[in-house]
C-alpha positions as CSV (number, residue, x, y, z in Angstrom):
1,X,17.9,30.8,-78.8
2,X,21.4,30.0,-80.0
3,X,22.4,26.3,-80.0
4,X,25.0,25.3,-77.4
5,X,28.5,24.1,-78.3
6,X,27.5,20.8,-76.8
7,X,24.7,20.4,-79.3
8,X,26.9,21.4,-82.2
9,X,29.7,19.0,-81.2
10,X,27.2,16.2,-80.5
11,X,25.7,16.7,-83.9
12,X,29.1,16.6,-85.5
13,X,30.1,13.4,-83.7
14,X,28.2,11.2,-86.1
15,X,29.8,10.4,-89.5
16,X,26.4,10.3,-91.2
17,X,25.6,13.8,-90.1
18,X,29.0,15.1,-91.1
19,X,28.5,13.5,-94.6
20,X,25.1,15.2,-94.8
21,X,26.7,18.6,-94.0
22,X,29.2,17.9,-96.7
23,X,26.5,17.2,-99.2
24,X,24.7,20.4,-98.3
25,X,27.8,22.4,-99.0
26,X,27.0,22.0,-102.7
27,X,23.4,23.2,-102.6
28,X,20.0,22.9,-100.8
29,X,18.6,19.4,-101.0
30,X,15.2,17.8,-100.7
31,X,15.1,15.3,-97.8
32,X,14.6,12.4,-100.2
33,X,17.8,13.5,-102.1
34,X,19.7,13.7,-98.8
35,X,18.6,10.2,-97.9
36,X,19.4,8.6,-101.3
37,X,23.1,7.8,-100.8
38,X,22.5,6.2,-97.4
39,X,21.5,2.6,-96.7
40,X,18.9,3.6,-94.0
41,X,15.3,4.4,-93.8
42,X,13.9,7.8,-94.5
43,X,12.8,7.9,-90.8
44,X,16.4,7.4,-89.7
45,X,17.6,10.2,-92.0
46,X,14.9,12.4,-90.6
47,X,16.2,11.9,-87.1
48,X,19.7,12.9,-88.2
49,X,18.3,16.0,-89.9
50,X,16.4,16.8,-86.7
51,X,19.6,16.7,-84.7
52,X,21.4,18.9,-87.2
53,X,18.4,21.3,-87.2
54,X,18.3,21.5,-83.4
55,X,22.1,22.2,-83.4
56,X,21.4,25.1,-85.8
57,X,23.7,23.5,-88.5
58,X,20.9,23.3,-91.0
59,X,17.5,24.7,-91.5
60,X,14.5,22.9,-93.0
61,X,11.8,24.5,-95.1
62,X,8.7,23.1,-96.8
63,X,8.3,24.2,-100.4
64,X,5.1,22.8,-101.7
65,X,5.0,19.1,-100.8
66,X,8.8,18.8,-100.5
67,X,10.9,19.5,-97.4
68,X,14.2,21.1,-98.2
69,X,17.4,21.2,-96.2
70,X,19.8,24.1,-96.2
71,X,23.2,24.5,-94.6
72,X,23.4,27.4,-92.2
73,X,26.9,28.8,-92.9
74,X,27.2,30.8,-89.7
75,X,26.3,27.9,-87.5
76,X,29.9,26.7,-86.9
77,X,31.2,30.1,-86.0
78,X,31.0,29.7,-82.3
79,X,32.6,26.2,-82.5
80,X,35.3,27.6,-84.7
81,X,36.0,30.5,-82.4
82,X,36.2,28.1,-79.5
83,X,38.6,25.7,-81.3
84,X,40.8,28.6,-82.5
85,X,41.4,29.4,-78.9
86,X,43.6,26.3,-78.8
87,X,45.7,27.7,-81.7
88,X,47.5,30.0,-79.3
89,X,50.1,27.3,-78.8
90,X,53.0,26.9,-81.2
91,X,52.8,23.8,-83.3
92,X,55.3,21.2,-82.4
93,X,58.0,20.7,-85.0
94,X,58.2,16.9,-84.8
95,X,61.3,16.7,-87.1
96,X,63.3,18.9,-84.7
97,X,62.0,17.0,-81.7
98,X,63.0,13.7,-83.3
99,X,66.6,15.1,-83.9
100,X,66.8,16.3,-80.4
101,X,65.8,12.9,-79.1
102,X,68.3,11.1,-81.3
103,X,71.1,13.4,-80.0
104,X,70.1,13.0,-76.4
105,X,69.5,9.3,-76.6
106,X,72.8,8.8,-78.5
107,X,74.8,10.6,-75.8
108,X,73.1,8.5,-73.1
109,X,73.8,5.3,-75.0
110,X,77.5,6.2,-75.4
111,X,77.8,6.9,-71.7
112,X,76.1,3.6,-70.7
113,X,78.3,1.6,-73.2
114,X,81.5,3.1,-71.9
115,X,83.5,1.4,-69.1
116,X,83.9,3.0,-65.6
117,X,87.6,3.7,-66.5
118,X,86.5,5.6,-69.7
119,X,84.1,7.7,-67.6
120,X,86.9,8.7,-65.1
121,X,89.3,9.8,-67.8
């Protein structure tokens, strides 16, 4: 069964889990090594790893007495495809928009500052 987009985005919503994914970009890691940089219990890290596993973002494998975590590189494909659908819109050129507003607001300001006699002429 393929994880849903909801599960993937829910897993990505937590900064600790995003940091774990970044760490796993380097290489597979033992659970204890994943837990090392965090100031939380091993049980709390295990809960984060379970969420990432259920979302399909990582896999866990026992090698001997050590449990290893591995990033699943294809796991974000569906989320990426979904997000790219929003790329169909042209990016807004904020500099050009700002110049447009300055021109428009400048013309309105000139009109509002002129006297009624100036407007008739």
